[in-house]
C-alpha positions, 0 to 999 in steps of 0.5 A, a space after each residue: 537513501 538520499 545520503 548514499 545509504 540503504 533505508 530499506 536495509 536500515 528498517 530491516 535491521 531494526 525489525 530484526 533487532 526488535 525480534 531478537 530482543 523481543 521488544 514490544 515496539 513497532 517500526 514507523 518508516 518515513 521519508 519515502 520517494 517512491 512506491 518501490 521503497 514503501 513496498 520493500 519496507 513492507 516486505 522487510 517487516 516495517 509496520 507502518 509508513 508515512 507518505 505524502 499525498 501524491 505518493 499515497 495516491 500512486 500507492 492506492 491507484 493502479 491502471 489495471 485495477 481501474 480498468 477492471 473496475 470500469 469493465 465490471 461497471 460496464 458489465 453490471 450496467 449492461 445486465 442490471 441497468 442502473 440497479 444497485 446491490 441494495 435494490 436486490 436486498 429489498 
């Protein structure tokens, strides 16, 4: 993408060629700059990616997920206090 190419399209083409020729290989994509690129490569059939720590953090964190976890934690504590799931298994 940095040199006016379409990296996602390249990955999709490679995946397709591997399928056509029944090659036993996996596609590892790299040099990502955005979460969108990683998402599109996954949809195109890329098997794995390399990303820097900052992009990885953005991929695994989502504000709505964080809000849902916080809400669950508040609800749990209001009903069960400081008990954990393990307390109910004993």
